C-alpha positions, 0 to 999 in steps of 0.5 A: 503483452509487449511492452517497449523496455524503458531502462534506458528511458531514465535514470539508474535509480528510477529505473530501480523504483520501476522494477520494486514497485512492479515487484510490489503489484505482483506480491500484491497480486499473489497474495490476493489483495487484488480488486481487477483493477479497482486500487492502485498503489503509488510511489514517488521519484525523489526530486523536487518536480514531485512526480510518482509512478503509477499504475497503467489503469486496465491492467491487472497487477500481475501483469504490471512490468517496470516499463508499464509504469507510469511517471505522472504528476501531483495532478495525475498527467502523464508525462512520458508516453504509454498506450495505457490510460491512469486514472486520475480519481484513483489518484485522488486518496494517494496524491494528498496522502504524498502532498501531506506528508512529506514521508509516505513515498509508497501510499498502498490502497487495498479494498480486500475482503478481510479489509473491507469487512473489519473495516465495516465493524462498529470497534475496528480492529480490537487487540486480538493478536498478535499483529494486532498489536502492530498495527493499533500502535499506529492507527488512524481512521478515516468516515466513509463519505461516498467514492472517493472523487471529490476534491474536498475530501483529501483535507480530511483524509489527511488530517485523520492520517495524519502521522500515523502507519496504518489508516483504515477507510471505514466501508471502504477498504486500508491504506498503509504509507512507508518510505521505501516499497519494502516496508510499505509491503510489510506494513500493509501485510501484517494490517492484512493479516490482522483483518483476516485474523480478525473475522475469522477470530469473531466468526468463531464466538468470543474473543480474547482480548490483549491487555494494552499492559502487556502490549510494550512499546510494539515499535520497539520491538518490530524494530528488533523482531526485522534488526532494525531492517524494517521491510528490507528483512524480507524484500530478498527473499519474496523477489527471489519468490517472484523470480522463481514464477513470473522474473517478467516484473524486471522489464 
């Protein structure tokens, strides 16, 4: 797919954000978290204009490139020419999360099988794995209200998320917010792993729960494990992996 480069049409800062977001889309595909073209990852562009980058609707995540990403305003109106459409309905969740959380520069939403399955479990996320303790330290839930197309649901989404990092959309899927693209990927990786482990464990039989007494301060533990770097601890290695497979996301 021949898409003209936008590198010379945007600032150096925006171009780097485009490359990182395109990498996140490719990594999402690589890890099998996609649902054809029906989920989105959005990224705020710094500045007072409230502009965002989002995927062109209809492209698979493993096709996304830095130049194919579309800049939109808070209403999901396109701000530059593109042969591809955007999906305002898909941006409905993202726009209200960005609006309600100044620190939510990146919003990532998935419909993975494990994520949807766990979201349909009455008990939600259970403390049965090391990964789950990280999620439970900053987890919120939002009850299913049908396909997310109505603006009147937005205040409830904002209220339910609050100041948390992980949001389980009941009977729907998973959502994470992050200050950076690498942080967002790491959070979704932990969230998805938690759900996959839980579904496998529940199928296997009786569960062994982790006592709250030994969970500790998971945020401090995570900071120690990542050497205070958050998602940046793994991001360069992930980009090297993508570059070995197909560096085209950088175009």
